[in-house]
C-alpha positions as CSV (number, residue, x, y, z in Angstrom):
1,G,87.1,-81.6,150.8
2,E,87.3,-85.1,152.5
3,D,84.7,-88.2,151.7
4,V,83.6,-88.8,155.3
5,T,80.7,-90.1,154.3
6,S,81.2,-93.5,155.8
7,N,82.0,-92.3,159.2
8,A,78.7,-89.6,159.0
9,R,76.6,-92.6,158.5
10,T,78.1,-93.7,162.2
11,I,76.1,-90.4,163.9
12,H,72.9,-91.5,165.2
13,S,72.0,-87.7,164.9
14,I,72.0,-88.3,160.8
15,P,68.5,-90.3,159.9
16,I,70.2,-93.2,157.8
17,N,66.8,-92.8,155.2
18,I,64.5,-89.3,155.3
19,D,60.8,-89.5,154.0
20,Y,62.0,-87.0,150.8
21,K,62.8,-87.5,147.3
22,G,63.7,-84.4,145.6
23,L,67.0,-82.1,145.6
24,I,68.5,-81.3,149.1
25,E,71.7,-80.6,150.9
26,I,71.0,-79.9,154.3
27,R,73.9,-77.7,156.2
28,G,75.3,-78.0,159.8
29,E,78.0,-79.2,161.9
30,V,79.4,-82.1,163.9
31,V,80.2,-81.5,167.5
32,I,80.6,-83.5,170.8
33,K,78.7,-82.5,173.7
34,K,80.3,-81.2,176.8
35,D,79.6,-84.3,178.6
36,D,80.8,-86.6,176.1
37,F,84.0,-84.8,175.2
38,D,85.0,-85.5,179.7
39,S,84.1,-89.0,179.1
40,I,85.8,-89.6,176.5
41,N,89.5,-87.4,178.0
42,E,88.7,-89.7,180.9
43,Q,88.9,-93.2,178.8
44,R,92.0,-91.8,176.6
45,A,93.9,-90.8,180.5
46,I,92.7,-94.5,181.6
47,N,94.5,-95.8,178.4
48,G,97.2,-93.3,178.5
49,E,96.4,-92.0,176.1
50,Q,97.4,-88.4,174.6
51,L,94.2,-85.7,176.2
52,F,92.1,-83.9,173.4
53,A,92.8,-80.0,174.0
54,N,89.4,-79.2,173.0
55,P,85.7,-80.6,172.0
56,R,86.5,-79.0,168.6
57,N,90.0,-80.8,168.0
58,A,88.6,-84.2,168.8
59,A,84.9,-83.4,166.8
60,A,87.2,-83.1,163.7
61,G,89.7,-85.7,164.6
62,S,87.0,-88.5,165.2
63,L,85.0,-87.3,161.8
64,R,88.5,-87.9,159.6
65,Q,89.0,-91.0,161.2
66,L,90.1,-93.6,158.9
67,D,88.3,-96.3,161.0
68,S,84.7,-96.0,161.2
69,N,84.7,-97.5,164.3
70,I,86.6,-95.5,166.1
71,T,84.7,-92.4,164.9
72,A,81.1,-94.4,166.0
73,K,82.3,-94.4,169.4
74,R,83.0,-90.9,169.5
75,K,79.7,-89.7,170.3
76,L,79.8,-87.1,167.5
77,F,76.4,-85.6,167.1
78,F,74.9,-83.6,163.8
79,N,73.8,-79.9,164.6
80,V,71.8,-78.7,161.6
81,W,71.5,-75.2,160.7
82,G,70.6,-74.5,157.4
83,V,69.8,-75.7,154.0
84,G,71.9,-75.3,151.3
85,E,70.7,-76.4,147.3
86,H,67.3,-77.4,147.5
87,S,63.6,-77.5,145.8
88,L,61.4,-77.3,148.6
89,E,58.7,-74.3,148.2
90,Y,58.6,-72.4,151.0
91,E,58.6,-68.9,151.8
92,T,60.5,-68.4,155.3
93,N,63.2,-69.9,156.9
94,S,61.7,-71.4,159.8
95,D,58.7,-73.2,158.0
96,M,61.4,-74.7,156.0
97,M,63.6,-76.4,158.7
98,Q,60.5,-77.3,160.9
99,F,60.3,-79.6,157.8
100,I,64.2,-80.6,158.1
101,Y,63.4,-81.5,161.9
102,D,60.4,-83.2,161.1
103,L,62.5,-85.2,158.7
104,G,64.4,-87.3,161.8
105,F,67.0,-84.5,162.2
106,V,67.2,-82.9,165.4
107,K,66.2,-79.2,166.3
108,P,69.0,-77.0,167.9
109,P,68.6,-77.2,172.0
110,I,67.7,-73.3,171.3
111,F,65.2,-71.9,168.5
112,K,62.5,-69.3,168.1
113,L,60.8,-67.3,166.3
114,C,61.4,-63.2,167.3
115,N,59.7,-60.1,165.6
116,T,61.1,-57.5,167.5
117,I,64.4,-56.4,168.3
118,E,63.5,-56.9,172.3
119,E,62.8,-60.0,171.4
120,I,66.4,-60.7,170.1
121,E,67.8,-59.0,172.9
122,E,65.4,-61.4,175.6
123,I,66.3,-64.8,173.5
124,Y,70.2,-63.0,174.0
125,H,70.5,-63.0,177.9
126,K,68.4,-66.2,178.9
127,I,71.0,-68.0,176.6
128,I,73.9,-67.2,178.0
129,A,71.7,-67.7,181.2
130,S,71.1,-70.8,180.6
131,R,75.1,-71.4,179.0
132,D,76.5,-73.6,180.9
133,S,73.3,-76.3,181.5
134,I,72.9,-76.4,177.4
135,A,74.5,-80.4,176.3
136,M,76.6,-78.4,174.1
137,G,79.7,-75.8,173.7
138,L,78.6,-72.4,173.0
139,D,80.2,-69.2,171.7
140,G,76.8,-66.8,170.3
141,M,74.0,-67.7,168.3
142,V,72.7,-66.9,164.7
143,I,69.8,-64.6,163.8
144,K,68.5,-64.9,161.2
145,I,66.1,-63.0,158.9
146,N,62.6,-65.4,158.6
147,D,61.5,-64.0,155.3
148,L,62.8,-66.1,151.8
149,A,62.6,-63.8,149.3
150,F,64.3,-61.0,151.3
151,N,66.8,-62.9,151.9
152,D,67.7,-63.2,148.2
153,E,67.5,-60.0,147.7
154,L,69.7,-59.0,150.0
155,G,72.2,-61.4,148.6
156,Y,75.6,-62.2,150.0
157,T,79.0,-61.0,150.5
158,V,82.2,-62.8,148.9
159,K,82.5,-64.3,152.7
160,Y,78.8,-64.2,154.0
161,P,75.1,-63.8,153.6
162,K,74.0,-60.3,154.5
163,W,70.6,-61.5,155.6
164,S,72.4,-63.5,158.6
165,C,74.8,-62.6,161.3
166,A,76.5,-63.6,164.7
167,Y,75.9,-62.5,168.2
168,K,78.5,-63.2,170.2
169,F,78.6,-63.9,174.1
170,P,81.1,-63.0,176.6
171,A,84.3,-64.7,176.6
172,V,85.0,-66.4,179.6
173,E,88.1,-64.8,181.4
174,K,90.4,-65.9,183.4
175,T,94.1,-64.9,184.8
176,T,97.6,-65.9,183.6
177,I,101.4,-65.0,183.1
178,V,103.4,-63.9,180.8
179,K,106.5,-65.7,179.9
180,D,108.1,-65.0,177.6
181,I,107.0,-63.5,173.7
182,I,108.3,-65.8,170.7
183,L,108.3,-64.4,166.6
184,Q,106.0,-65.8,163.8
185,V,107.4,-65.1,160.2
186,G,104.3,-65.5,158.0
187,R,104.2,-66.3,154.4
188,T,104.7,-62.2,153.4
189,G,107.3,-61.7,156.0
190,V,105.3,-60.7,158.7
191,I,106.5,-60.3,162.4
192,T,103.9,-61.4,164.6
193,P,104.9,-61.6,168.7
194,V,103.4,-64.5,170.6
195,A,102.5,-64.5,173.9
196,I,103.7,-68.0,176.0
197,L,101.0,-68.0,178.7
198,E,102.1,-70.0,182.2
199,P,99.1,-72.8,181.2
200,V,95.2,-71.8,182.1
201,H,92.4,-74.1,181.6
202,I,89.7,-72.0,179.8
203,D,85.6,-73.8,178.9
204,G,87.0,-77.1,177.8
205,S,91.0,-76.4,177.1
206,M,94.3,-75.8,178.0
207,V,95.3,-72.1,176.6
208,E,99.6,-72.0,176.7
209,R,99.6,-69.6,174.0
210,A,98.1,-65.4,172.6
211,T,99.0,-63.9,169.5
212,L,99.4,-60.7,169.7
213,H,99.3,-59.2,166.4
214,N,102.3,-57.1,166.1
215,F,104.5,-54.8,168.1
216,D,101.2,-51.6,168.6
217,E,98.9,-53.8,169.9
218,I,102.0,-54.7,172.2
219,N,102.4,-50.9,173.2
220,R,98.3,-50.8,173.4
221,L,98.0,-53.2,175.9
222,N,101.4,-51.4,178.4
223,L,102.5,-55.5,178.3
224,E,105.7,-56.6,179.4
225,L,107.3,-59.9,180.2
226,N,106.2,-61.5,184.0
227,D,103.0,-59.3,183.5
228,E,100.1,-60.5,184.8
229,V,97.6,-60.4,181.9
230,V,93.8,-61.4,182.1
231,I,92.9,-63.4,179.2
232,I,90.1,-64.8,177.1
233,K,88.8,-67.3,174.3
234,S,88.0,-64.9,171.5
235,G,84.7,-66.6,169.7
236,D,85.8,-70.0,172.2
237,I,88.8,-70.1,169.7
238,I,91.1,-68.4,169.3
239,P,93.3,-67.2,173.0
240,K,93.2,-62.5,173.4
241,I,95.4,-61.1,176.1
242,T,92.6,-58.7,177.1
243,K,93.9,-56.6,179.8
244,V,97.4,-56.3,182.3
245,F,97.5,-55.8,185.5
246,T,100.5,-53.2,185.3
247,D,99.2,-52.6,189.2
248,R,100.8,-56.0,189.6
249,R,103.6,-55.6,188.9
250,A,106.8,-56.9,191.4
251,G,110.2,-54.9,189.7
252,N,110.5,-58.5,188.0
253,T,108.9,-57.2,184.4
254,I,111.3,-56.8,181.4
255,K,109.9,-54.2,178.7
256,I,109.3,-56.4,175.4
257,S,111.6,-54.6,172.3
258,R,111.0,-54.3,168.7
259,P,113.0,-56.8,167.0
260,S,115.4,-55.1,164.4
261,L,116.4,-58.6,162.9
262,C,114.4,-61.6,162.2
263,P,114.1,-64.9,164.2
264,T,114.8,-66.7,161.2
265,C,117.3,-65.4,158.8
266,Q,119.0,-63.1,161.3
267,K,118.5,-60.5,158.1
268,E,117.5,-57.2,159.1
269,L,113.9,-55.7,159.5
270,L,111.8,-53.7,157.5
271,D,110.1,-51.7,160.3
272,E,106.7,-49.7,159.2
273,G,105.1,-49.0,162.3
274,I,102.1,-51.8,162.4
275,L,104.0,-54.2,160.4
276,I,107.6,-55.4,160.7
277,K,108.9,-57.2,157.8
278,C,111.4,-59.9,156.5
279,Q,112.2,-58.8,153.5
280,N,114.3,-62.0,152.9
281,L,112.9,-64.1,149.9
282,H,114.9,-67.0,151.2
283,C,114.2,-67.1,155.1
284,S,113.5,-70.5,155.4
285,A,110.3,-69.5,157.9
286,R,109.5,-67.5,155.0
287,V,110.0,-70.4,152.6
288,V,108.3,-72.5,154.2
289,N,104.9,-70.6,155.1
290,T,105.2,-69.7,151.3
291,I,105.3,-73.4,149.9
292,I,103.3,-75.1,153.3
293,Y,99.9,-72.2,151.3
294,F,100.9,-73.4,148.0
295,A,100.2,-76.6,148.8
296,S,97.1,-76.2,150.4
297,K,93.6,-76.9,149.1
298,S,92.4,-73.5,148.6
299,C,95.5,-73.3,146.3
300,M,97.2,-76.1,144.1
301,N,96.0,-78.5,146.4
302,I,99.0,-81.3,147.2
303,D,97.3,-83.9,149.0
304,G,100.4,-85.9,151.3
305,L,102.2,-82.4,151.7
306,G,101.9,-81.3,155.3
307,N,103.5,-78.7,157.2
308,K,106.2,-81.9,159.1
309,I,107.3,-82.4,155.4
310,V,107.6,-79.0,153.8
311,E,110.2,-78.3,157.3
312,L,111.8,-81.6,156.1
313,L,112.3,-81.1,152.8
314,V,113.6,-77.0,153.3
315,E,115.8,-78.4,156.0
316,K,117.4,-80.5,153.6
317,E,117.8,-78.0,151.2
318,I,115.8,-80.6,149.5
319,I,113.3,-77.5,147.9
320,K,114.0,-73.8,148.7
321,D,111.0,-72.1,146.9
322,V,107.7,-73.9,145.2
323,L,109.5,-74.7,141.8
324,D,112.1,-77.0,143.5
325,L,108.9,-78.8,144.0
326,Y,108.0,-80.3,140.3
327,S,112.0,-81.4,140.4
328,I,111.5,-83.1,143.4
329,C,112.4,-87.1,142.0
330,F,112.0,-90.7,143.8
331,N,115.7,-90.5,145.2
332,D,116.0,-87.5,147.1
333,L,113.3,-88.9,149.2
334,I,113.8,-92.2,150.1
335,N,116.5,-92.0,152.2
336,L,114.9,-89.7,154.5
337,D,113.0,-91.0,157.9
338,N,109.2,-91.8,157.3
339,F,109.5,-92.4,153.8
340,K,108.3,-95.4,152.2
341,E,108.3,-95.8,148.4
342,K,104.4,-95.9,148.5
343,K,104.1,-92.5,150.2
344,I,107.0,-91.2,148.5
345,N,105.1,-92.7,144.9
346,N,101.7,-90.6,146.5
347,L,103.2,-87.1,147.3
348,L,104.8,-87.0,143.5
349,T,101.9,-88.2,142.1
350,A,100.4,-85.4,143.9
351,I,102.7,-82.9,142.8
352,A,102.2,-84.4,139.2
353,N,98.6,-84.0,139.3
354,T,98.9,-79.7,139.7
355,K,99.7,-79.6,136.4
356,K,96.5,-77.7,134.1
357,T,95.1,-76.5,137.3
358,E,93.4,-73.1,137.1
359,L,95.6,-70.0,136.4
360,S,93.9,-68.2,139.6
361,R,94.0,-70.7,142.0
362,V,98.3,-71.1,140.5
363,I,98.6,-67.0,141.3
364,N,96.6,-67.4,144.6
365,A,98.9,-70.1,145.7
366,L,102.1,-67.5,145.2
367,S,101.5,-65.5,148.7
368,I,101.2,-62.4,146.8
369,E,100.3,-59.2,149.1
370,H,96.9,-57.8,149.2
371,I,96.0,-60.7,146.3
372,G,93.6,-63.3,147.6
373,E,91.5,-66.3,146.3
374,V,88.7,-63.6,144.4
375,A,91.5,-61.0,142.8
376,S,93.4,-63.9,141.3
377,K,90.5,-65.1,139.8
378,Q,88.7,-61.9,138.7
379,I,91.9,-60.3,137.7
380,C,93.3,-63.3,135.8
381,E,89.6,-64.0,134.0
382,E,90.0,-60.8,132.7
383,F,94.3,-60.6,131.6
384,G,95.0,-64.6,131.2
385,L,98.7,-65.0,130.9
386,E,98.9,-61.9,130.0
387,I,99.0,-60.9,133.9
388,L,102.5,-60.7,133.7
389,N,102.1,-57.8,131.3
390,I,99.5,-55.4,132.6
391,N,100.5,-52.5,134.2
392,L,98.7,-50.0,136.9
393,A,95.8,-48.6,135.1
394,Q,94.6,-51.8,134.0
395,L,94.5,-53.2,137.4
396,I,92.9,-50.6,139.2
397,S,90.7,-50.1,136.0
398,L,88.6,-53.4,137.6
399,D,86.1,-52.7,140.0
400,G,87.3,-54.0,143.2
401,I,91.2,-53.7,143.0
402,G,92.5,-51.0,144.3
403,E,95.7,-49.3,144.0
404,Q,97.5,-50.4,147.0
405,M,96.2,-54.0,145.4
406,A,97.4,-53.1,142.3
407,L,101.4,-52.5,143.1
408,S,101.4,-55.2,145.6
409,L,100.8,-58.4,142.0
410,L,102.7,-55.3,140.3
411,E,105.8,-55.4,142.7
412,F,105.5,-59.4,142.5
413,I,105.7,-60.0,139.0
414,R,108.3,-57.4,138.8
415,V,111.1,-59.2,141.8
416,N,109.7,-62.9,141.1
417,K,108.8,-62.9,136.9
418,E,111.4,-65.6,136.0
419,L,110.3,-67.9,138.6
420,I,106.4,-67.4,137.3
421,E,107.8,-68.0,133.7
422,K,108.7,-71.9,134.9
423,L,106.0,-72.0,136.5
424,F,104.0,-71.5,134.0
425,E,105.9,-73.1,131.8
426,I,105.9,-76.5,134.1
427,I,101.8,-76.3,134.9
428,E,100.9,-75.3,132.0
429,P,98.0,-73.3,133.8
430,I,94.0,-73.4,132.6
431,V,92.5,-69.9,131.8
432,T,89.5,-69.7,132.4
433,Q,87.6,-67.0,130.5
434,K,84.2,-65.0,131.2
435,I,81.2,-65.9,130.3
436,Q,80.7,-63.4,127.1
437,A,76.9,-64.4,126.6
438,D,75.9,-62.7,123.1
439,E,72.6,-60.4,123.5
440,N,69.8,-62.6,124.1
441,I,66.3,-62.5,126.4
442,F,68.5,-64.0,129.4
443,K,72.1,-62.3,129.6
444,D,71.3,-60.3,133.0
445,K,68.2,-61.7,134.1
446,I,66.9,-63.0,137.5
447,V,65.7,-66.7,137.6
448,V,63.6,-68.5,139.5
449,L,63.3,-72.4,138.6
450,T,60.4,-74.1,140.1
451,G,58.2,-77.8,139.8
452,T,59.7,-81.4,137.7
453,M,61.5,-80.6,134.7
454,S,62.3,-83.0,132.1
455,K,65.8,-82.1,132.5
456,S,67.5,-81.7,135.9
457,R,68.2,-77.9,137.9
458,G,71.4,-78.3,137.4
459,E,71.7,-78.5,133.7
460,I,69.0,-75.8,132.8
461,K,71.1,-73.6,135.8
462,K,74.1,-74.4,133.7
463,D,72.6,-73.5,130.4
464,L,71.0,-70.4,131.1
465,E,74.0,-69.2,133.6
466,L,76.3,-69.7,129.7
467,L,73.1,-67.2,128.5
468,G,74.1,-64.6,131.2
469,A,71.1,-65.7,133.6
470,K,71.8,-65.0,137.5
471,I,69.6,-68.1,138.8
472,S,68.0,-67.1,142.5
473,S,66.3,-69.8,144.6
474,S,63.4,-67.6,145.8
475,V,60.9,-65.4,143.9
476,S,61.0,-61.4,144.7
477,K,60.4,-57.9,143.0
478,K,63.6,-58.3,141.6
479,T,62.5,-61.6,139.8
480,D,62.4,-61.2,135.6
481,F,61.3,-64.6,134.9
482,L,60.0,-67.6,136.7
483,I,60.5,-71.2,134.6
484,Y,58.0,-73.7,136.0
485,G,57.6,-77.5,135.2
486,E,55.4,-80.5,136.2
487,D,53.5,-79.6,140.2
488,A,55.2,-75.7,140.0
489,G,53.9,-74.6,144.1
490,S,53.9,-71.6,145.6
491,K,56.3,-70.4,144.0
492,Y,54.3,-69.9,140.4
493,D,51.8,-68.7,142.7
494,K,53.7,-66.0,143.9
495,A,55.0,-64.8,141.0
496,V,52.0,-64.6,139.0
497,S,50.8,-61.9,142.5
498,L,54.2,-60.4,141.4
499,D,53.7,-59.6,137.8
500,V,57.0,-62.1,137.1
501,Q,56.7,-63.3,134.1
502,T,56.5,-67.0,134.3
503,I,57.9,-69.7,131.1
504,K,56.6,-72.8,131.1
505,E,60.1,-75.5,130.5
506,E,59.1,-76.7,127.7
507,N,58.8,-73.3,125.7
508,L,62.2,-72.6,127.2
509,K,63.9,-73.9,124.1
510,D,62.0,-71.4,121.4
511,M,63.2,-68.8,123.3
512,V,67.4,-68.9,122.9
């Protein structure tokens, strides 16, 4: 959500101007090449500065710099991998991407059109063999279907396209020693064991911790303290223990016991088998993580309320739950370390700006187990503020809402109803209703737009969606209508060949 445009202009692999005037959104990732990363860390060591842990962190921090001159020195590279919104008239992904490269964007180190599974396997092993010689760090390759119309038919899940998948490379392995196990308490009370390791360097970063997920995983691995283990960076990012050398034990290992008390509040834990939970709603670790999640960008988006500030406010007993955020005043903060007038006013403004937030974001922000962003949106569109009074039958009647999700939501509302009602009074959340279009020719139909229109495509798309239409980017057998303007290209020709009904934009207003 941050505006990094001025910093992006300093990246040499992004052309300042392109020879194209139409709508186009070019997608990619900003990386630092391996040699450049080593050079940056060498210079930081000379300057007595803290070294970057890995190229990923260095790239993210560099792109978010307030000073573009610093960003320019970091030698960032824009690796293009796809196209979002666009008005291009291509039938294949490879042709469309070649157009992008011809505009001046840099082609990936390896890009190949394959016709068989055997060719995919061949290129996979070729990349693994040459992985060390490729300028940037890789953890796998992406396989995409080339036919854009077929991609449109396949569509998307909530999280990813059905026409694309990652084929990961084998992870880099190292051995190290497990020195300790610490317990982390999540926002829903789940206890997660984390292994503290003898530091080991893996593929560009120093690894000192690895998550163990739960105590069943510890049992499965037969892990004990002081064991020698194999560790990998899963996906080259998350450290993971894959093997324990039980045959190398020298008599100094210690068995790891399941905890019975919360490491933070010392209350008795609920052991459900796979999951062990702290049920104390006032546990400071739960409170901190709940408020951090509440303030995050995908939830209430309270700018300036970072992890350390939340921890400080809870420690000083200024807040004990999310509701307390709305009673913080200037005098509560002025005597805290590093809190100046401007910082305080910015934080109070950010909290105040959460009023009139969409109801679904508020529900998602409450850390209800099994209820995420998608479920929150679906439930809130269906029931609105009546969400506090719904029953099990009403919930499970919704597509995709199972009994476990429904029971979790109902139990949360039962326990926290007073808090939620007070929160609603303060925030006055906005209820977004489902579009209930009257019967019309476009309702529940798949529509494609092409050519130059008298209005922006965004406006036409919005108008059609209000009528209940589903807008697609490419023509296929499933397309119901093609609406075209001037200079309609290959999409028009394909629609005609598939007997898809075509409509001139100028005739659109007469049909609705």
